[in-house]
C-alpha positions as CSV (number, residue, x, y, z in Angstrom):
1,M,48.4,-49.2,12.8
2,K,48.9,-46.3,10.6
3,T,46.8,-45.1,8.1
4,V,48.2,-42.8,4.7
5,D,47.0,-39.8,5.1
6,M,46.0,-37.4,1.8
7,E,49.6,-35.6,1.9
8,L,51.0,-39.1,1.4
9,I,48.1,-39.8,-1.0
10,L,48.9,-36.6,-3.3
11,L,52.4,-37.1,-3.0
12,C,52.3,-40.0,-4.6
13,A,50.2,-38.7,-7.8
14,L,52.1,-35.9,-8.4
15,I,55.5,-38.4,-8.2
16,A,53.5,-40.5,-10.8
17,A,52.2,-37.5,-13.2
18,I,55.9,-36.8,-13.7
19,G,57.2,-40.1,-14.2
20,A,54.8,-41.4,-16.2
21,F,54.9,-37.9,-18.2
22,G,58.7,-38.3,-18.7
23,L,59.2,-41.5,-19.3
24,V,56.4,-41.5,-22.3
25,T,58.4,-38.2,-23.2
26,G,61.5,-40.2,-23.2
27,V,60.5,-43.3,-25.1
28,V,59.4,-40.9,-27.7
29,L,62.4,-39.0,-28.3
30,L,64.4,-41.6,-27.5
31,F,62.5,-43.3,-30.7
32,G,63.4,-40.1,-32.7
33,I,58.9,-40.3,-32.9
34,Q,57.9,-36.3,-33.1
35,F,55.1,-35.0,-30.9
36,Q,53.1,-33.5,-34.8
37,E,53.4,-37.1,-35.9
38,C,52.2,-38.9,-32.4
39,N,48.6,-39.7,-31.9
40,A,47.5,-37.3,-29.2
41,V,44.9,-40.2,-27.9
42,L,46.7,-42.8,-28.1
43,L,49.7,-41.1,-26.1
44,T,47.4,-39.4,-23.4
45,G,45.7,-42.1,-23.6
46,I,49.2,-44.3,-22.5
47,V,50.7,-41.6,-19.8
48,C,47.5,-42.3,-17.8
49,G,47.8,-45.4,-18.0
50,L,51.5,-45.6,-16.5
51,W,50.1,-42.7,-14.0
52,G,47.6,-45.0,-12.6
53,I,49.9,-48.3,-12.5
54,L,52.1,-45.9,-10.3
55,W,50.2,-44.2,-8.5
56,G,48.7,-47.6,-7.1
57,S,52.0,-49.8,-7.0
58,L,53.4,-46.2,-4.6
59,L,50.7,-46.6,-3.0
60,I,50.7,-50.3,-2.2
61,Q,54.8,-49.8,-1.4
62,N,54.2,-47.4,1.4
63,R,51.3,-48.7,3.4
64,N,53.1,-51.6,3.5
65,L,55.3,-49.7,4.8
66,M,53.3,-47.8,7.4
67,S,52.2,-51.1,8.7
68,K,55.8,-52.5,9.0
69,N,56.7,-50.0,11.0
70,V,54.3,-49.9,13.9
């Protein structure tokens, strides 16, 4: 069974961070909310929560794909 290497983990983290930031930014812009009016702590918490969820799902999905290829 192959292992997930550090390069794949960092790539998943980068993709998840960009995705989380893009999702939050898109929702804020879609509803016409100005960033100056938003609570910075709340936005940071939402981005970090989405980042963790996306990162975990990417790692699980890639682990399952690697185990099927063996």
